C-alpha positions in Angstrom: 116.9 65.2 69.7 117.4 66.9 73.3 115.1 70.1 73.5 114.8 72.5 76.6 112.4 75.1 76.9 112.2 77.7 79.3 109.3 80.1 80.1 107.6 82.1 82.9 110.3 85.0 82.9 108.7 88.6 82.7 109.1 91.8 84.1 109.0 92.1 87.8 109.4 94.6 90.6 112.2 94.6 93.1 110.9 92.0 95.9 108.5 90.5 93.8 108.6 86.7 92.7 108.6 84.7 89.4 108.6 80.8 88.6 110.7 79.8 85.7 109.9 76.5 84.0 112.1 74.5 81.8 110.2 71.6 79.6 112.5 69.0 78.4 112.3 66.4 75.9 114.6 64.1 73.8 116.2 62.2 76.6 115.3 60.0 79.8 115.0 63.4 82.3 114.6 61.8 85.2 118.2 60.3 85.0 120.1 63.5 84.6 120.9 66.4 86.9 119.8 69.9 85.7 121.0 73.4 86.2 119.8 77.0 85.6 122.3 79.4 84.5 121.7 83.2 84.2 123.6 85.9 81.7 123.0 89.7 82.5 124.1 92.1 79.8 127.8 92.5 79.6 128.5 89.7 81.9 129.3 85.7 81.5 126.7 83.4 81.9 127.1 82.1 85.5 125.6 78.9 87.1 122.5 79.6 89.5 121.3 76.1 90.6 121.7 72.5 90.5 119.5 69.5 91.2 120.2 66.0 90.9 118.3 63.5 88.8 116.3 62.4 91.9 116.0 65.5 93.4 117.7 65.0 96.6 120.7 67.1 96.0 120.6 70.9 95.4 122.8 73.4 95.2 122.9 77.5 94.6 125.5 80.4 93.9 125.7 82.6 97.0 124.0 85.3 95.5 120.6 83.5 95.6 120.7 81.1 98.8 117.8 81.8 100.5 115.6 83.5 97.8 115.9 80.9 95.0 114.5 77.4 94.9 115.0 74.8 92.2 113.1 71.8 92.0 111.9 69.3 89.5 108.8 67.0 88.3 110.2 63.9 86.5 107.0 62.7 85.7 106.3 66.0 83.9 109.9 66.3 82.6 109.8 69.8 83.9 112.6 71.6 86.0 111.7 74.8 88.1 113.3 77.8 89.7 111.0 79.7 92.0 112.7 83.2 92.6 111.4 85.4 95.4 112.6 88.7 97.0 113.6 89.6 93.5 116.9 92.0 93.2 117.7 94.4 90.0 120.8 92.4 89.8 118.9 89.0 88.8 118.2 90.7 85.8 119.2 88.4 83.2 118.7 86.0 80.5 117.9 82.6 82.5 118.7 79.3 81.0 118.3 75.5 81.8 121.0 73.1 80.7 121.6 69.7 80.8 125.0 67.6 79.9 124.2 64.0 78.1 127.2 62.1 77.2 129.4 64.7 77.3 127.5 67.2 75.3 125.9 70.2 77.1 122.5 71.1 75.8 120.8 74.6 76.1 117.2 76.0 75.9 116.9 79.3 74.2 116.4 81.5 77.7 113.9 83.5 79.4 114.2 87.2 80.1 113.9 88.2 84.0 113.8 92.0 84.3 113.5 93.3 87.8 112.7 96.7 87.7 110.5 99.6 89.4 
């Protein structure tokens, strides 16, 4: 049974940093590309960052390039999202996702609020 559990969200001031984690289980984590998405109130869910199975390739939405870094630890079955220089527009629920055998699996999300 695939499970994804996000953690690390919270309230942070503009310019601050947070590190999100997504702990995975129920599948061979090291074989799959992992992604982070976010959904702000009243908006569609959007892809934020993706990392390939070995970590050799990463991609980001333009709005977070240079501020966010996706990484993974295959020994710990965990994918991370380091978020620096946070802006109010980064406020959203952040989700991790894996696609396995054509099926998309999501965690329940972690809330990130950027406000002074």
